[in-house]
N, C-alpha and C positions, 0 to 999 in steps of 0.2 A: 465688272467694268463700271467705273464711277464717272459722273459728270463733273463739270467744273465746280470748284468750291464756291459755296455761297459767300457773298460779302456780308460783313457785319457792320452795323453803325457804331459810332462811338458810345452809344448807350447800351450796348449789348449786355454788359455785366449788370447794369441796373435792371434790365428786363429779366435776366435770369434770377437775380436776387428777389425780384417782385413776383416770381413764379409765373411769368408770362408764357403763354403757349406760343412757341415759335414755329413759323411755317415758311416755306420758300415763297418769295414774291418778287418777280421781276429781277431775279438773280441775287436777291437779298434774303437774309434770314431775319424775318420781322415778326413782332408779336401780333397775333391775330386777336387775342383777348387776354386779360389778366384775371377777370372774374367771369362775367358772362356778357355776351353782346348786348342783351337787354339792359342789364344794369349800367353798362358803360354808355349806351345810347341815351338812357334816361338821365344819367349824370350830366351829359352835355346839354340836353334840352332843359334841364331844371336847375343845374348848378354850374359845374365846370369840369372839363376833362382836358388832359394834355396828351398829345400824340407825338411820337418820334417820327418826323418826316425827313430824316437825314438822308434817306435813300434817294430823294429827289435831286435832280441835277442843278447845280448853281454855276452860271457862266456870267462873268463880268464882260460887258461890251463897252469899251471906252475909246475916246479919241475925238478929234475935231469933226470927223464924219460918221461918228457912231449912230447918231440919230437918223441920218440919211440912209445908212446901211439897214437899220431896223425897219425903216419906213418901206424900203423895197422888199424886205424879207417877209414881213407879216401882213395879215389882212386888215388889222385895225389901224387907226390913224395915230401914229406916234408923234407927228409934228407938233400938236398942241399940248403934249404931255409935259406938265410942269415938274420941276424938281420937287420931290416930296409927295409924288402921286404915283399910283400903280395903274396898270391897264391889262385886261385880259385880251389875248390875241391868238390867232391861229397861224401855224406854219403850214403852208400848202405847197403841193407840187404844181407844175404848170397846168396839169389837167384838173386842178381843184381838189384833188384828194388830200386828206389831212395827214400831214407828217406828224404833227403834235399840236396839242393846245398848251399854252404857256402863260406865264404872268411876267410882265415887264415892269420893273420898279425903276423910276428915274430918281437917282440920288443927286446928280448935278446935271447941268445942261448937256454935258457930253459924257456922262458916266451912268451906266444902267446895270442893274442886276437882273438877269433873266433866269427864272425858275422853270425847269422842264420836268416832264415825267421820268421816273426812274427807268422804265422800260425803253425809253426813247433817247436817253441822254447821249449815248454814243452816236446814234443816227443824227440827232439834231446838231451835235457839234461838227460832225463831218459835213452836213448840209451847210452850216454856217461858213465853214472854211472854204467849201467849194464855191460859194457865192460871195465870198469876201471881196470887197473893193474899197478903195480909198484909204484914208489914214485912220485905220480902225485896229484896235488891239482886242483879241479875244483871250480871256483868262479863265480856263476851266478850274474848278475847285473840287476835285473828287473827294477830298478828305474833309470837307466842311461839314457842319452839322446844322440841324434845323429842328425847331419844335413848333407845334401849333397848340396854343392855349385857347380853348373855345368854350363858350357857354355864357349864360346871362351873368354869372359872377366873375367873368374873366377880367372885366374892367376894374372891379374892386381889388382883385388880386394884383393886377399889374400896377395899380395905383400905389401899392406899397413899395414898389421898386423905382418908379419913374413917373413924375407928374407930366413930363413931356410925352411919354408913351400914352398916358391916359388922355391927353389932349388931341391925339391923332384922330382925324375924321375917317370915315369909311374909305378904304382904298388909299389912305395916307401912309407914308413911309418915312422913316428917319434913321439916321445913325446916332445911336445914343450910348452913353457910358453908363452901364448898370453894374453895380457892385465891382467897379474897377475895370470892367471889360467892355470893349466896344462891340455893340451888337446892332445889326440891322433889324429894326422892329417895324412891322407892317400891320395895319388894321384890316387884315383880310383873313379868309379862311375858306373851308370846303364843307362846312356843316350847315350853313344857314343861320348860325348864331353869331352874336357879337364875339370878337376875339382878336387874337394877335398871332402872327406868324413871325418867328424870330430866327434869324440866320447869322451864322458867324463861324470863324474857325472852331474846330471841335473843342479845343481846350477851354475856350471862353464859355461855351454853353454847358460843358461838363461841370464847371464850377457853379453855374447858375442853377442847374437842374435841382439839386437837393434843396436849395433855398426856396425855389418855386414850389416844390412839393410841400415843404414844411409850412410856408406861409399860406399856401392854397388849401391846406387841409382844414383850416378854420372855416372855409367856405364850401367844403365838400368836394374839393378837387381830387380826382383820382386819375391814374394813368389809364389810357385807353388804347385799344389795338385796332388793327385794320378792319375787323368785323364791324365794329360800331361806326368807323369812318365810312364804310360802304353803305350801311343802312341810312346814316344821316345824309350823305350826299345824294342818295337816290330819292329820299323823301323830297329833296329840293329840285330834283331833275337835273342835277349836275352830271355832265358826261364823264365817263371813265374811258381813258384811252386804252385800246385793246379790246374793249367790249363795245362801247357805243361809238367810238371814233376809230377810224383806220384810213389807210391810203386808198381804200376801195370805195369809200363814201365821201362825197364832197362836203365842204363846209355848209353849203346851202341845204343839202339833203339832211344834214345833221341838225337842222333847225337853228343854226348859229349865224344866220344872215345879219343879225344885229351887230356882230363883230367883224363884218366885212364892209369896208367903207370904199365904195367905188369912186366917190368924188375926190378921194385924196390923191389920185394920180396912179401911176403904174406900180404894180407889185406882182410878185410871182403868183401866178394862178388867176390874175385878174381877168384875162380875156376869156378863159374857159368858164369862170364863174359868171361873168357878165352874160355870156351866151346862154348859160343854163338858166339864169334868172329870166331872160327874155322868153325862152321856150318852155320853161317849167321843168321841175326836177322829176326824174323817173321814180324816185322813192321819197317818202315823207317820214319824218321822225315823229312818233306819237307816244302819248302816255296812256296807260291802261290801269284802271282801278277795278279790281275784281269785285263782282257783286255777290260772290259766295266764297266759302272757305277754300283755301288752296294757296300754295306758294309757287309763283311762277319763277322760272330760272332761265338763265341764258340758253338759247336754242329752242325754247318752247315755240310751237307754231302759233301764229296769230291768224284767226279765222274770221271770215265774214260770210254769213249765210252758208255755213258749212264748208266753205272753200278756203284753202290756205292762201293768205295774201301777204304774209310777212313772217317775221321771226323776232322773238324777244332777244334783246341784247343784254339787258340787265333786269333782274327781278328779285324781289325779296318779300318777306313779311314786314310790314311797317309797324314798328313798335309804338309809334305815336298814334297811328290811325287804326291799328288792330285789324288790318286787312292786307291782302296781297296787292302789291303794286308792281308795275313793270314799265319799261320803255323799250322801243324797238322800231324797226323799219317796216313799212308796208309799201307795196307797189302802188304808185299813184293811180295808174289806170284801173286798178282793181279795188281801189279804196276811195270811193267818191268823197269829194269835199262835203262836209256836213254830217258825215257818219258819226253817230253818237254811241252806238252799241256794237261791240264786236265780241270775240271770245278768245280765250287762251287755252290751248290744250295742255293740261298738266296730268301726267301719268294716265294718258288715254281718256281723260275726262275733259270735256269741253265746258269751261267755266265762263259764263257771261261776264263781260267786262265793259265798264263805261269808258269811252274815249275822252281823255281830259288833256288839258294843257298844263304841264308841270309849272310850278311846284305842286306836289301832292300835299305837302304840309305847309300850312299857313298859320302864323301866330294869331291867337285870338286877341 
């Protein structure tokens, strides 16, 4: 008995040709690495790497009432978002549980591109349709493509293709014509490094990809897989939906209160989150830096004074810090404010861990 067929991105043939190790991820057949996770991680921290992120969902939201619709739909404040700017936000249920975290790019006053997680794309679209109101048009683009060019050399590489892209500020976005094709280029990313995320119909980016690799090779650019993407994002403390975020943890428990704007007016989940803020959350999201050798993984118990008080949601060996790092949830009443030392149980061994506020990795 076989399960549903894995989806493949437009770059599948390139990944096979580059001998990428392909694994199932969120219903997609994706490259986890091309060489080693360590080599690809260091390439992004020191030079540049390019990721295929075509599995992520792309939804255009347009119309005279598109902004008002998004303002009611997400936790962050969309009202002051200017054309040419992007915004991180959360999609929440009425009880404050996180349906997804997403990025909203404003291309025009009444036209937005919303990027959602691959595993939540169909759920998000259904939620948007259920809550749709006013003169708004939703356009899902399941066949679109996307690339993430990341690393300290990313700007030099992109500068060869577009001076306008190079001029984008952090969180800036623009529709640009590059090598004859229209691309949406944003100065955003998921690694903590400078970089660009590029969205377009598949045919446009398929033409651009070989040029990008060829020009980028002069700067040490290499294709990278999901393995390095995960270690890079975790070093920055960025949440991963399905591990660190889900419908059973609220936006505030997840430590994302900075993306919840109560003063903007009503939005889905506001009442529950407002009450939670007043009373305090049952759980808190913490970072843990191991003080001894060991690699924490999802599901490892978090201990305080020998008692289990929580669970790791994401953990890895940090290539940049050369130590195990993790994030997870701890029960608030069993994890007093000000706790600076806990432990993580890894293979029946309790490893002391410093409690820290991510990011773990900070540029010197």
